N, CA, C and O of each residue as an XYZ file, in Angstrom:
536
protein
N     -79.392    123.576    -22.326
C     -78.149    123.343    -21.639
C     -77.006    123.508    -22.619
O     -77.067    123.030    -23.752
N     -75.975    124.181    -22.176
C     -74.804    124.392    -23.017
C     -73.659    123.532    -22.504
O     -73.344    123.543    -21.314
N     -73.056    122.805    -23.393
C     -71.886    122.012    -23.038
C     -70.663    122.917    -22.991
O     -70.616    123.946    -23.666
N     -69.695    122.539    -22.207
C     -68.420    123.231    -22.131
C     -67.409    122.359    -22.886
O     -66.589    121.672    -22.275
N     -67.480    122.397    -24.221
C     -66.674    121.503    -25.040
C     -65.193    121.836    -24.947
O     -64.819    123.008    -24.965
N     -64.341    120.808    -24.848
C     -62.894    121.051    -24.819
C     -62.390    121.423    -26.211
O     -63.019    121.101    -27.218
N     -61.257    122.099    -26.250
C     -60.604    122.366    -27.528
C     -60.020    121.053    -28.045
O     -59.477    120.260    -27.276
N     -60.135    120.835    -29.329
C     -59.570    119.637    -29.962
C     -58.245    120.072    -30.599
O     -58.245    120.863    -31.542
N     -57.111    119.559    -30.087
C     -55.806    120.045    -30.545
C     -55.337    119.477    -31.880
O     -54.186    119.689    -32.261
N     -56.185    118.774    -32.586
C     -55.845    118.238    -33.893
C     -57.084    118.292    -34.762
O     -58.206    118.381    -34.264
N     -56.868    118.238    -36.071
C     -58.008    118.354    -36.979
C     -57.785    117.478    -38.197
O     -56.799    116.746    -38.290
N     -58.694    117.566    -39.099
C     -58.687    116.776    -40.319
C     -60.141    116.566    -40.712
O     -61.035    116.734    -39.883
N     -60.381    116.211    -41.934
C     -61.745    116.039    -42.421
C     -62.514    115.044    -41.566
O     -63.652    115.299    -41.170
N     -61.879    113.898    -41.282
C     -62.550    112.864    -40.496
C     -62.858    113.358    -39.090
O     -63.957    113.144    -38.577
N     -61.888    114.020    -38.469
C     -62.075    114.513    -37.104
C     -63.172    115.578    -37.054
O     -64.046    115.537    -36.188
N     -63.120    116.523    -37.981
C     -64.110    117.600    -37.988
C     -65.526    117.061    -38.185
O     -66.462    117.516    -37.527
N     -65.682    116.105    -39.075
C     -66.990    115.494    -39.326
C     -67.462    114.744    -38.083
O     -68.624    114.841    -37.690
N     -66.544    113.995    -37.472
C     -66.883    113.246    -36.274
C     -67.306    114.171    -35.135
O     -68.312    113.920    -34.472
N     -66.544    115.236    -34.907
C     -66.845    116.168    -33.810
C     -68.245    116.754    -33.962
O     -68.985    116.855    -32.983
N     -68.609    117.135    -35.168
C     -69.949    117.680    -35.419
C     -71.020    116.653    -35.073
O     -72.000    116.977    -34.401
N     -70.838    115.414    -35.528
C     -71.817    114.355    -35.257
C     -71.860    114.011    -33.771
O     -72.938    113.789    -33.220
N     -70.701    113.966    -33.117
C     -70.633    113.648    -31.689
C     -71.405    114.677    -30.873
O     -72.177    114.318    -29.984
N     -71.198    115.948    -31.173
C     -71.874    117.005    -30.418
C     -73.388    116.910    -30.565
O     -74.120    117.117    -29.597
N     -73.860    116.599    -31.766
C     -75.311    116.446    -31.973
C     -75.844    115.248    -31.180
O     -76.902    115.334    -30.556
N     -75.116    114.144    -31.207
C     -75.523    112.952    -30.458
C     -75.495    113.226    -28.956
O     -76.422    112.851    -28.238
N     -74.442    113.875    -28.483
C     -74.331    114.192    -27.056
C     -75.504    115.060    -26.600
O     -76.060    114.841    -25.523
N     -75.875    116.033    -27.409
C     -77.007    116.895    -27.056
C     -78.297    116.079    -26.968
O     -79.098    116.281    -26.056
N     -78.497    115.168    -27.901
C     -79.700    114.327    -27.888
C     -79.725    113.425    -26.655
O     -80.770    113.259    -26.027
N     -78.577    112.845    -26.311
C     -78.495    111.992    -25.116
C     -78.795    112.820    -23.875
O     -79.594    112.406    -23.035
N     -78.165    113.987    -23.749
C     -78.386    114.830    -22.581
C     -79.852    115.265    -22.489
O     -80.443    115.245    -21.409
N     -80.429    115.653    -23.613
C     -81.832    116.076    -23.620
C     -82.747    114.951    -23.146
O     -83.707    115.200    -22.417
N     -82.457    113.716    -23.555
C     -83.262    112.577    -23.105
C     -83.116    112.355    -21.607
O     -84.099    112.059    -20.927
N     -81.911    112.493    -21.090
C     -81.711    112.375    -19.641
C     -82.499    113.455    -18.915
O     -83.252    113.174    -17.983
N     -82.315    114.687    -19.355
C     -82.936    115.834    -18.689
C     -84.461    115.747    -18.734
O     -85.130    116.137    -17.777
N     -85.017    115.240    -19.835
C     -86.467    115.140    -19.989
C     -87.047    113.917    -19.275
O     -88.266    113.749    -19.220
N     -86.183    113.072    -18.732
C     -86.667    111.887    -18.036
C     -87.020    110.739    -18.968
O     -87.752    109.831    -18.575
N     -86.517    110.763    -20.191
C     -86.807    109.709    -21.161
C     -85.884    108.499    -21.023
O     -85.981    107.552    -21.804
N     -84.997    108.526    -20.040
C     -84.065    107.433    -19.796
C     -84.476    106.746    -18.496
O     -84.702    107.413    -17.486
N     -84.571    105.434    -18.515
C     -84.917    104.677    -17.302
C     -83.653    104.540    -16.453
O     -83.009    103.491    -16.444
N     -83.310    105.609    -15.744
C     -82.044    105.644    -15.012
C     -81.992    104.661    -13.845
O     -80.906    104.334    -13.367
N     -83.133    104.189    -13.385
C     -83.132    103.267    -12.251
C     -82.467    101.930    -12.582
O     -82.095    101.195    -11.667
N     -82.309    101.601    -13.846
C     -81.663    100.342    -14.219
C     -80.168    100.521    -14.489
O     -79.464     99.548    -14.759
N     -79.684    101.762    -14.417
C     -78.278    102.059    -14.680
C     -77.466    102.017    -13.396
O     -78.013    102.186    -12.306
N     -76.174    101.794    -13.519
C     -75.271    101.890    -12.369
C     -75.273    103.336    -11.878
O     -75.537    104.262    -12.645
N     -74.983    103.514    -10.620
C     -75.126    104.807     -9.945
C     -74.527    106.002    -10.685
O     -75.225    107.003    -10.844
N     -73.274    105.957    -11.147
C     -72.717    107.163    -11.783
C     -73.485    107.613    -13.023
O     -73.457    108.791    -13.379
N     -74.170    106.678    -13.678
C     -74.870    106.988    -14.921
C     -76.315    107.419    -14.691
O     -77.045    107.676    -15.649
N     -76.726    107.497    -13.446
C     -78.081    107.928    -13.125
C     -78.177    109.446    -13.015
O     -79.268    110.005    -13.122
N     -77.063    110.108    -12.807
C     -77.030    111.545    -12.562
C     -76.826    112.330    -13.862
O     -75.854    112.104    -14.582
N     -77.739    113.244    -14.153
C     -77.685    114.031    -15.387
C     -76.401    114.845    -15.480
O     -75.824    114.962    -16.561
N     -75.948    115.405    -14.371
C     -74.717    116.204    -14.381
C     -73.514    115.332    -14.717
O     -72.625    115.764    -15.451
N     -73.474    114.110    -14.189
C     -72.376    113.197    -14.531
C     -72.365    112.905    -16.027
O     -71.304    112.878    -16.650
N     -73.534    112.690    -16.597
C     -73.628    112.385    -18.028
C     -73.081    113.544    -18.845
O     -72.371    113.329    -19.827
N     -73.406    114.779    -18.444
C     -72.890    115.948    -19.156
C     -71.354    115.942    -19.118
O     -70.705    116.153    -20.143
N     -70.783    115.700    -17.944
C     -69.324    115.682    -17.789
C     -68.705    114.540    -18.600
O     -67.685    114.733    -19.260
N     -69.318    113.354    -18.552
C     -68.802    112.215    -19.315
C     -68.806    112.523    -20.814
O     -67.834    112.241    -21.514
N     -69.902    113.103    -21.298
C     -70.003    113.422    -22.722
C     -68.985    114.486    -23.132
O     -68.362    114.376    -24.188
N     -68.816    115.518    -22.298
C     -67.833    116.557    -22.614
C     -66.431    115.973    -22.717
O     -65.712    116.233    -23.681
N     -66.049    115.184    -21.723
C     -64.694    114.633    -21.701
C     -64.504    113.535    -22.736
O     -63.391    113.326    -23.218
N     -65.563    112.841    -23.080
C     -65.473    111.778    -24.079
C     -65.159    112.294    -25.469
O     -64.557    111.582    -26.272
N     -65.557    113.521    -25.766
C     -65.326    114.071    -27.104
C     -63.846    114.084    -27.467
O     -63.474    113.634    -28.551
N     -63.017    114.580    -26.595
C     -61.591    114.687    -26.888
C     -60.971    113.316    -27.138
O     -60.209    113.137    -28.088
N     -61.300    112.352    -26.287
C     -60.728    111.018    -26.450
C     -61.245    110.327    -27.708
O     -60.485    109.655    -28.405
N     -62.529    110.491    -27.997
C     -63.096    109.881    -29.200
C     -62.483    110.515    -30.451
O     -62.162    109.809    -31.407
N     -62.320    111.829    -30.450
C     -61.704    112.510    -31.596
C     -60.244    112.080    -31.761
O     -59.749    111.961    -32.882
N     -59.566    111.851    -30.646
C     -58.186    111.364    -30.665
C     -58.110    110.013    -31.374
O     -57.210    109.785    -32.182
N     -59.044    109.125    -31.075
C     -59.081    107.805    -31.706
C     -59.376    107.935    -33.202
O     -58.756    107.256    -34.020
N     -60.321    108.806    -33.557
C     -60.643    109.026    -34.971
C     -59.407    109.537    -35.713
O     -59.115    109.093    -36.824
N     -58.686    110.469    -35.095
C     -57.469    111.006    -35.718
C     -56.444    109.895    -35.942
O     -55.820    109.827    -37.001
N     -56.272    109.026    -34.945
C     -55.325    107.924    -35.091
C     -55.721    106.984    -36.215
O     -54.873    106.540    -36.989
N     -56.997    106.683    -36.303
C     -57.474    105.693    -37.274
C     -57.593    106.252    -38.690
O     -57.700    105.490    -39.651
N     -57.576    107.572    -38.823
C     -57.768    108.194    -40.142
C     -56.589    107.957    -41.079
O     -56.736    108.035    -42.298
N     -55.416    107.667    -40.509
C     -54.257    107.381    -41.342
C     -53.565    108.616    -41.892
O     -52.708    108.493    -42.767
N     -53.914    109.814    -41.401
C     -53.207    110.999    -41.874
C     -52.123    111.388    -40.876
O     -51.917    110.674    -39.895
N     -51.442    112.475    -41.093
C     -50.303    112.853    -40.262
C     -50.666    114.004    -39.342
O     -51.693    114.660    -39.519
N     -49.806    114.241    -38.352
C     -50.000    115.347    -37.441
C     -50.215    114.882    -36.014
O     -50.191    113.683    -35.733
N     -50.428    115.841    -35.102
C     -50.621    115.499    -33.694
C     -51.787    114.523    -33.515
O     -52.823    114.646    -34.169
N     -51.599    113.565    -32.627
C     -52.652    112.606    -32.345
C     -52.571    111.340    -33.162
O     -53.527    110.565    -33.196
N     -51.427    111.107    -33.834
C     -51.339    109.929    -34.705
C     -50.196    108.992    -34.336
O     -49.814    108.151    -35.150
N     -49.644    109.113    -33.140
C     -48.452    108.333    -32.816
C     -48.731    106.956    -32.218
O     -47.808    106.149    -32.114
N     -49.964    106.658    -31.824
C     -50.352    105.366    -31.270
C     -49.600    104.983    -30.005
O     -49.543    103.799    -29.672
N     -49.030    105.925    -29.302
C     -48.387    105.661    -28.022
C     -49.463    105.779    -26.952
O     -50.025    106.854    -26.744
N     -49.748    104.673    -26.275
C     -50.870    104.646    -25.336
C     -50.743    105.726    -24.262
O     -51.748    106.324    -23.876
N     -49.556    105.982    -23.783
C     -49.374    106.968    -22.729
C     -49.580    108.408    -23.173
O     -49.652    109.303    -22.331
N     -49.677    108.648    -24.463
C     -49.849    110.009    -24.962
C     -51.322    110.394    -25.012
O     -51.877    110.655    -26.079
N     -51.929    110.423    -23.858
C     -53.321    110.828    -23.763
C     -53.441    112.272    -24.222
O     -52.546    113.075    -23.958
N     -54.532    112.622    -24.908
C     -54.662    113.998    -25.383
C     -54.864    114.998    -24.257
O     -54.666    116.197    -24.453
N     -55.254    114.525    -23.087
C     -55.501    115.458    -21.984
C     -55.368    114.715    -20.666
O     -56.103    113.766    -20.394
N     -54.440    115.152    -19.870
C     -54.307    114.576    -18.530
C     -54.973    115.539    -17.575
O     -54.603    116.711    -17.499
N     -55.945    115.048    -16.855
C     -56.715    115.907    -15.964
C     -56.178    115.788    -14.552
O     -56.056    114.685    -14.018
N     -55.858    116.920    -13.949
C     -55.490    116.966    -12.552
C     -56.704    117.473    -11.799
O     -57.183    118.579    -12.053
N     -57.199    116.672    -10.879
C     -58.400    117.038    -10.143
C     -58.055    117.843     -8.898
O     -57.063    117.579     -8.220
N     -58.896    118.829     -8.616
C     -58.764    119.555     -7.355
C     -59.273    118.642     -6.248
O     -59.881    117.609     -6.530
N     -59.035    119.007     -5.003
C     -59.525    118.200     -3.891
C     -61.044    118.077     -3.934
O     -61.580    116.998     -3.681
N     -61.742    119.155     -4.247
C     -63.209    119.128     -4.307
C     -63.688    118.206     -5.429
O     -64.646    117.455     -5.248
N     -63.026    118.260     -6.584
C     -63.400    117.394     -7.709
C     -63.133    115.923     -7.385
O     -63.914    115.042     -7.745
N     -62.016    115.675     -6.700
C     -61.668    114.310     -6.313
C     -62.713    113.752     -5.347
O     -63.127    112.599     -5.471
N     -63.135    114.574     -4.384
C     -64.158    114.154     -3.417
C     -65.467    113.871     -4.133
O     -66.124    112.869     -3.848
N     -65.859    114.750     -5.070
C     -67.112    114.538     -5.806
C     -67.044    113.258     -6.629
O     -68.026    112.519     -6.700
N     -65.893    112.983     -7.254
C     -65.727    111.762     -8.034
C     -65.890    110.538     -7.136
O     -66.618    109.607     -7.481
N     -65.224    110.538     -6.002
C     -65.301    109.399     -5.098
C     -66.726    109.219     -4.569
O     -67.220    108.096     -4.479
N     -67.382    110.326     -4.221
C     -68.761    110.230     -3.758
C     -69.679    109.733     -4.866
O     -70.606    108.968     -4.599
N     -69.442    110.150     -6.094
C     -70.262    109.711     -7.223
C     -70.073    108.234     -7.516
O     -70.926    107.606     -8.144
N     -68.958    107.678     -7.063
C     -68.709    106.254     -7.254
C     -69.527    105.422     -6.274
O     -69.536    104.195     -6.368
N     -70.215    106.068     -5.337
C     -71.077    105.339     -4.417
C     -70.383    104.874     -3.162
O     -70.864    103.958     -2.495
N     -69.257    105.486     -2.823
C     -68.580    105.093     -1.600
C     -68.271    106.347     -0.776
O     -68.472    107.471     -1.234
N     -67.787    106.136      0.426
C     -67.562    107.270      1.321
C     -66.102    107.704      1.366
O     -65.735    108.556      2.175
N     -65.286    107.141      0.524
C     -63.901    107.568      0.434
C     -62.920    106.671      1.148
O     -61.718    106.936      1.118
N     -63.396    105.606      1.797
C     -62.471    104.667      2.413
C     -61.962    103.718      1.331
O     -62.718    103.301      0.453
N     -60.691    103.385      1.400
C     -60.063    102.587      0.358
C     -60.825    101.292      0.090
O     -61.026    100.935     -1.071
N     -61.250    100.587      1.120
C     -61.966     99.324      0.910
C     -63.279     99.540      0.173
O     -63.678     98.704     -0.637
N     -63.949    100.644      0.441
C     -65.203    100.932     -0.260
C     -64.961    101.326     -1.707
O     -65.766    100.999     -2.579
N     -63.874    102.015     -1.973
C     -63.536    102.377     -3.349
C     -63.296    101.109     -4.156
O     -63.804    100.986     -5.270
N     -62.528    100.161     -3.613
C     -62.279     98.907     -4.325
C     -63.567     98.131     -4.538
O     -63.759     97.539     -5.601
N     -64.457     98.120     -3.548
C     -65.741     97.424     -3.698
C     -66.543     98.023     -4.841
O     -67.156     97.298     -5.624
N     -66.537     99.333     -4.935
C     -67.275    100.000     -6.001
C     -66.701     99.647     -7.366
O     -67.453     99.371     -8.301
N     -65.375     99.653     -7.490
C     -64.746     99.276     -8.748
C     -65.099     97.829     -9.112
O     -65.425     97.536    -10.262
N     -65.032     96.936     -8.133
C     -65.322     95.531     -8.391
C     -66.776     95.336     -8.792
O     -67.068     94.510     -9.657
N     -67.692     96.077     -8.182
C     -69.106     95.993     -8.537
C     -69.305     96.335    -10.009
O     -70.201     95.800    -10.662
N     -68.482     97.212    -10.516
C     -68.613     97.652    -11.898
C     -67.766     96.822    -12.860
O     -67.494     97.255    -13.980
N     -67.349     95.633    -12.428
C     -66.696     94.701    -13.342
C     -65.196     94.814    -13.429
O     -64.580     94.133    -14.250
N     -64.587     95.643    -12.618
C     -63.134     95.773    -12.670
C     -62.494     94.734    -11.754
O     -63.051     94.391    -10.711
N     -61.340     94.244    -12.141
C     -60.579     93.330    -11.306
C     -59.416     94.130    -10.736
O     -58.320     94.131    -11.295
N     -59.660     94.805     -9.628
C     -58.690     95.722     -9.038
C     -57.857     95.004     -7.976
O     -58.395     94.294     -7.126
N     -56.566     95.196     -8.034
C     -55.662     94.668     -7.023
C     -55.683     95.620     -5.833
O     -55.275     96.772     -5.978
N     -56.151     95.175     -4.642
C     -56.244     96.086     -3.493
C     -54.901     96.626     -3.025
O     -54.852     97.595     -2.267
N     -53.808     96.006     -3.470
C     -52.483     96.490     -3.099
C     -51.950     97.540     -4.069
O     -50.956     98.208     -3.782
N     -52.610     97.686     -5.214
C     -52.141     98.639     -6.231
C     -52.424    100.065     -5.789
O     -53.459    100.325     -5.176
N     -51.517    101.001     -6.090
C     -51.763    102.403     -5.726
C     -52.925    102.974     -6.531
O     -53.153    102.560     -7.667
N     -53.653    103.910     -5.958
C     -54.822    104.497     -6.609
C     -54.455    105.690     -7.481
O     -55.339    106.275     -8.107
N     -53.206    106.063     -7.542
C     -52.803    107.176     -8.411
C     -53.457    108.473     -7.991
O     -53.462    108.803     -6.805
N     -54.020    109.231     -8.954
C     -54.523    110.573     -8.659
C     -55.823    110.585     -7.880
O     -56.256    111.659     -7.463
N     -56.480    109.429     -7.658
C     -57.750    109.458     -6.931
C     -57.559    109.755     -5.461
O     -58.410    110.397     -4.846
N     -56.460    109.302     -4.886
C     -56.269    109.504     -3.446
C     -55.108    110.421     -3.160
O     -54.810    110.696     -1.998
């Protein structure tokens, strides 16, 4: 299986070393999922699906590298510590949004979405807007 790794818009010795190690770890995790070496029946629903794990690992690389860049103490993009400056804002297509909601274990009704979030330990205000999910 080949990952579709995102471009990392910043670099540095620490980041480059981390990215190499992350990719090796991600491949090992994915291989274990694919080979059935993970007891997925004890995991929450989104983490039982091999395709979801691949997507989570791909998207996690950029954010993890962003954190490494911030903590490295060097200069350049990715070091401003402004929480809103996410390295990548993803806009989902309607099909991707539907797949995300279905993967959360609900049928897309607002009350079911909140139930799913609460099941996973979130304290969601039912009056709060859902942002890009809906």
